[in-house]
Each structure stands twice: as structure tokens, then as C-alpha cells.
N, C-alpha and C positions, 0 to 999 in steps of 0.2 A: 232584086235581092242586094242588100248593101254589101260592099266588099269588106272582107275581114283581112286586116293587115297580118301577113304571116310573119313569123319570127325572122325569117331570112331577109325581110324588107326593112326591119328595124335597124337603127344605127348600130354599128358594130361596137360591142363592149366586151371586155374580158368575161369569160364564162365565170359564173358564180363559184367562188372558192378555187379558181384556177391558180396553181402555184406559179409564181412569177417566172421561174426558170423555164417551166414547161410552156407558158404563154409566150415567152421571148423566143424560144427556139422552134416552136411548132404551131403557134397561133396564127390567126389571120393578121394581115398588115396592121389593122387597128389595134388588135390585141398586143402585137409585138411592140408597136409604138408606145402604148400605155405602159407595158411592162418595162421597157427601157427607161422611161421616166421614173417609174416607181422604184426600180432597183437603184438608180443613181441618187434619188432623193432620200430614200428611207432605209435602204439596206445595201450600201455601196459594195459592189462585187466587180472589181476591175477585170478579173479573168473571165467572168461570164459575159460581160459587155464586149470584150475583145473577141471571145469565141463567137458570139452572135454576129459581130461585124464581119468575120471571115466567111459567114454563110449568107448574110443579108444581101438582097438584090433591090429592095424597095428604097428609093432615094429618101423618102420622108423618114423611114425607120432608121436608115443609116445616119441621117442628120441627128436624130434623137440619141443614137448610140454615141456618136462623136461628142455631142453636147454633154451627155452624161459623163463621159471620161474627162472632159474639160472641167465639168462642175466638181467632180471628185478632186481634181487638181492636186495630185501627189506625184512624186517621181515615178511611182509604180504605174499610175494611169498614163503618164507621158510615155513611159517605156512600152506600155501595151499599145500605144498609138503609133510608135515609130515604124513598125514593120509595114504599115500601109503606105509609107513614103516610097516603098519599092514596088507597089502594085502596078500592074499593067493598065489598070482601070484609072483613067484620069480623074474621074469623080472621087474615087477613094483617096487618091493622092491629095486632091484639093481639100477634101474633108479632113484628112489628117493634118494638113498644114494649118487649116483654120482652127482646129482643136488645139494644136500646139501653140499657136499664137495667142490663144485665149488663156493659156496657163503658163506664162513665161517663167515664173518662179519654179514650177515643177519641171519645166523643160531644161532649165539651166544645167543640172548635173550631166546632161547627155550631149550638150552642144559640142564640146571638144571632141568627143568620140565621133559624132556625126561629121565634123569637119575633117576628120582623118579617115573617113570611110573609104574602102576601095572603090566604091561606085561613084563616079564623077557626078552623076545626076543627084545622088544623095548629098554630096558635098555642096552642090550648087543650091539645093533647097535649104541646106543648113545655113548658108550665108544669109539668106533672107530671114531666117529665124533669129539671127543675131540682132536684128533691128529691135527686137523686144527685150534685149538684155541690157544690163548696165553698160553705159557708153564706154567706160574705162576697160571693163573686162572684154566687151565685144571688140573694141578696137585692138586690144592686145591679141586676141585669138585670130582675128583676120590678118593682122600684120604677120603673125607666125605662119599662117597658111600661105601668104604671098611669097614667103621666102623659098618654098619648096614645091608647091603644087604644080604638077606638070600639065594641067589642063587649062587652056587659055579661057575657056568659057567660065570655069569656076573662078579663076582669078578676076575676070571681068565682073562677075557677081560680087566678089569681095570688094573690089574697087568701088563699085556703085554704092555699097553700104558704107564703106569707109569715108566716102565723100560726105556722108550725112553725119556719121557719129565719130569720125576720127579726130585727131589733133596733130599738131606739128611733129610729135614724137614718132608718128607712123610714116613720115615722109621717106626716111631712108629705106624702109621695106618696100614702099611703092617704087622708089627709084631702082632698086635692085630687081624688082619684078619687071619693070620696063626694060631693063638691060637684058634680062633672060628672054623676053619676047620682043626684042627690037624689030623683028620682021613682021610683027602683027600690027598693022597700021591702026586698026580700031582700038585694040587694047592700049597701045601706046598713047593714043589721043585721050582715052578715058583716064589713064594714069596722069597725064600732064594736067588735065582739067582738075582732077582730085587734088594734085599737089598744089595748084594755084589756090584752090579754095582753102586748103589746110594751112598753107603758108601765110594766107591773109589773117590767120588767127594769131600769128606771132606778134607780140607787142612791139610797136614802133619804137625805134631807138634802143632796143635791147641788144646787148652784146658788146 
């Protein structure tokens, strides 16, 4: 007798007429993945995508949700992504960082707040996000952070980015940071290296 393929063996697709919210929150992994894409592309709902992210365990669906938030690319979608930077789940933190990097313009309004966050881990991640910002604005924000941030690891992250996007105007902030952390050999070396790179940008014979 020939085998008859059952419906359960067929490729998963959203149930006919399934409401996207219902599919996103209660459907199979394939239904949730499809719903995430549909919601982002045809009926953007930032709060729903963020709600689903807080519940989702499937890596592929999580990726679709983060991609959807990045695709919407508004300050609101960036704001909805930010809480996942605090997650204990490393994959969620990575997904949030990737999404925020993919929407630098939408992330811009939140950068200074992130750099002043009470959580040093959040400030450290924010330093990396500055790479996607305007060089002038990013350099200014990182120079400000170097003046007062009490965490050597955060300052090291800021120095690393400043070495790429900074200019000679940030050298005084770097020097003052080196003075504050003079006992930290690694940070002092990183700052000296950044200062050499930035000082080389100064036009020869000027002054």
C-alpha cells in the first residue's frame, strides 16, 4: 500500500488565516519565524517583536526578530532592543549588538545614555557601538567618558575605539585618563599607543 504523507510530515507553514500575533507567540518555530518576518515587513509592531524576543528560545526565530527590529530601524526599535544588552544569555546580547550595529542612525539617540549606564558591562558594549556613529560625535562622547569613568575595562574599550575614530583634540582626555589609571600597565600602554596614532594626524610644522 503506498504511503500517504500526513499533514504532520509536510513542511511547516503558518496555519491558514492564522493571526500574525498569535502565530508569533504560540505557533511552531517555523510559524514564529514566518510571522516575525511578516510583521517586520508589512505591519511593523516594535512592541510585539520585543515581547516575542523576551519569550523566544529558538535561535533562528530570535535572529528573525532582531533582524525585524533592525529593519524597522527607528529610535523606538533601537530602544526595544537595548534591554537585551543586559541579558544573562550571551546569544541574546550578541543578537542585540548585531541589531543595533545594523541601525546606527536609530541607535544614535541612545548612545550617550548607554555610555553613562550604571552597569559597566553596558558601557563597555556601548563603546563598541560608537564605531558606527559619526566620527566627530563618537570621539567627543568617548573623550567625555574617559574623563570620569571609574572602570578600567570600559576605558580600555573607549581607548581602542578612539584609536580608530579619534583626532588630536581627544589627546588631552586620553592623557588625563592615563594619569587616573597610572598603575594599570595595560591601559597605560593602550593609551600611549592611541596618543601616538592620533598625534601623527597633527599637520607637520603647525604651531
